[in-house]
C-alpha positions in Angstrom: 126.4 99.7 84.4 127.0 100.9 81.4 127.3 97.4 79.7 123.5 96.8 80.8 122.5 100.4 79.4 124.2 99.2 75.6 121.6 99.6 72.4 123.5 97.0 70.5 122.6 94.3 73.2 125.6 93.2 73.8 124.5 94.1 77.9 122.6 91.7 79.2 120.7 94.2 81.2 120.6 92.0 84.6 122.3 93.9 87.3 121.7 91.8 90.0 121.3 92.7 93.2 122.2 96.4 94.1 122.2 99.0 97.3 121.4 102.4 96.9 122.4 104.8 99.5 121.2 108.2 100.0 123.9 111.5 101.3 124.0 114.6 102.8 126.8 116.4 102.9 128.5 114.0 105.1 127.5 110.6 105.4 125.0 108.0 104.3 121.2 108.4 106.1 119.1 105.8 104.4 120.0 102.6 102.4 118.0 99.9 100.7 118.9 96.5 98.4 117.7 96.0 95.2 117.1 92.7 94.1 117.8 90.1 91.0 117.9 94.4 89.5 117.4 94.1 85.9 116.7 97.3 83.1 113.4 97.5 82.2 114.1 100.3 79.8 116.4 103.4 79.7 116.5 107.1 78.0 117.8 109.9 77.6 117.3 112.6 80.5 114.6 115.5 79.6 116.9 117.9 81.6 120.3 117.0 80.6 121.1 114.9 77.4 124.4 113.8 78.7 122.5 111.6 82.3 120.1 108.9 81.6 117.1 108.0 83.0 116.7 104.2 84.2 113.7 102.0 84.8 114.6 98.8 86.6 112.6 95.9 88.0 113.5 94.7 91.6 112.4 93.1 94.9 113.2 95.6 97.1 114.6 95.1 100.8 114.2 97.6 103.5 116.5 97.5 106.5 115.1 99.9 108.2 111.6 101.7 108.3 113.2 105.0 108.1 111.3 107.8 109.7 113.7 110.9 108.7 112.8 112.3 105.5 115.5 112.5 102.7 118.3 115.8 102.7 116.8 118.9 101.3 120.0 118.2 98.5 119.8 114.1 98.6 123.4 112.3 96.5 122.0 108.5 95.5 125.0 106.8 95.3 124.0 103.4 94.0 126.4 100.2 94.9 127.3 96.7 92.9 126.3 94.4 95.5 124.1 94.5 98.6 126.9 95.0 101.2 129.2 97.3 102.6 132.5 98.1 100.5 130.9 96.9 97.3 131.8 98.0 94.0 130.3 101.6 93.1 128.3 101.8 89.8 127.0 105.0 89.7 125.6 108.1 91.1 122.0 109.7 90.0 119.9 112.7 91.1 117.0 111.3 92.2 115.7 107.6 92.2 111.5 107.1 92.6 109.8 104.4 94.3 111.9 103.9 97.6 110.7 106.1 100.1 107.6 104.1 101.2 107.0 102.4 103.9 106.9 98.9 103.5 105.5 97.9 106.7 102.1 97.2 108.4 101.0 97.9 104.7 97.5 96.4 103.2 97.7 95.4 99.9 101.1 95.6 97.3 100.4 96.4 93.6 101.8 95.1 90.5 103.4 96.2 88.2 102.9 95.1 84.8 105.3 95.9 81.9 105.5 96.3 78.3 101.3 95.0 78.2 99.5 94.5 74.5 96.3 96.4 74.6 94.5 94.2 72.7 90.8 94.5 72.7 89.4 92.1 75.7 92.5 94.7 77.5 91.2 98.0 76.1 87.4 96.6 77.3 88.4 96.1 80.9 90.3 99.7 81.0 87.1 101.2 79.3 85.0 100.1 82.4 87.7 99.1 85.6 85.1 98.8 87.9 82.9 96.5 86.5 85.8 94.0 86.3 87.5 94.9 89.9 86.4 91.3 91.3 86.9 89.4 88.1 90.0 87.3 88.5 93.0 87.5 86.0 95.4 84.2 85.2 99.0 85.5 84.8 100.9 83.3 82.6 104.5 83.1 82.2 105.4 81.0 78.5 108.5 79.6 77.1 109.8 80.6 73.7 107.8 77.1 72.7 104.1 78.5 74.4 104.4 75.9 77.2 103.7 77.8 80.2 106.2 78.0 83.2 103.9 79.3 85.9 100.6 80.7 86.5 99.3 83.5 89.0 95.6 84.6 89.8 95.4 88.3 90.8 92.3 89.5 91.0 91.7 92.7 87.4 92.1 95.6 90.1 93.2 98.1 88.1 95.3 101.0 89.4 96.3 103.0 86.6 97.5 102.4 82.8 99.8 104.5 81.0 102.3 104.5 78.1 104.8 101.6 78.7 108.1 102.5 79.5 109.0 99.8 76.5 107.2 101.9 73.7 104.0 103.4 73.2 102.3 101.0 71.5 102.4 99.0 75.5 101.0 99.7 78.5 102.6 99.7 81.6 99.3 98.3 84.0 99.1 98.4 87.8 96.7 96.1 89.4 96.2 97.7 93.1 96.5 94.1 94.7 99.4 91.8 93.4 98.6 89.2 95.8 100.6 87.2 98.4 102.4 84.3 96.2 104.4 86.0 93.9 106.4 85.2 90.9 110.3 84.3 91.4 111.7 87.6 91.2 115.5 85.1 90.1 115.3 86.6 86.6 118.0 84.5 85.6 116.4 80.9 86.5 113.2 82.7 84.1 115.7 83.5 81.2 117.0 79.5 81.1 113.5 78.0 81.6 112.3 80.5 78.9 115.1 78.7 76.3 113.1 75.5 77.3 112.3 73.2 81.0 114.9 71.4 81.6 115.8 67.9 79.8 117.9 66.6 82.3 117.6 65.7 86.2 119.7 66.9 89.2 119.7 64.4 91.9 121.6 63.9 95.1 124.4 62.1 95.3 
């Protein structure tokens, strides 16, 4: 965890799979697996500069539909890996985004982190409802500008706020991210970002 937060870029920011457990005074009551976790931003905690607030992107795997509420004084423990006996990676005061049912839900939002607010985007943000039924294409580009992946979604914006990556950028939440989501395997995306493979691997 410390390596992923190094300010000099020596850490990759890739944390892989993590397990988050919510404990009471004696035992874990709830747990989730965060898949392909990557650090998006981090900053000192407002209440205690010795602590760090970390923003991550990850897929969320919930093994149970937790029905009971969290403890009055919960302890959040983070482990490297997704199985019991994994190495401890840290402990935190709170974890946002976990206490929401993921069963029988309607559309699942998509979070776009670090959007540059050029004029077309500013127009949409100024008149959101007008563009609710418009389609927008999200393209993943490699460093040469070639398209790696295309994903079409409705331009229905639920929220826009200054980005965790900097105040000159925006983080935008789309109400419905669609069914065919981009792959969450960030190491694969980073490999493709450097350029499309030049060698084809075949069986045998």
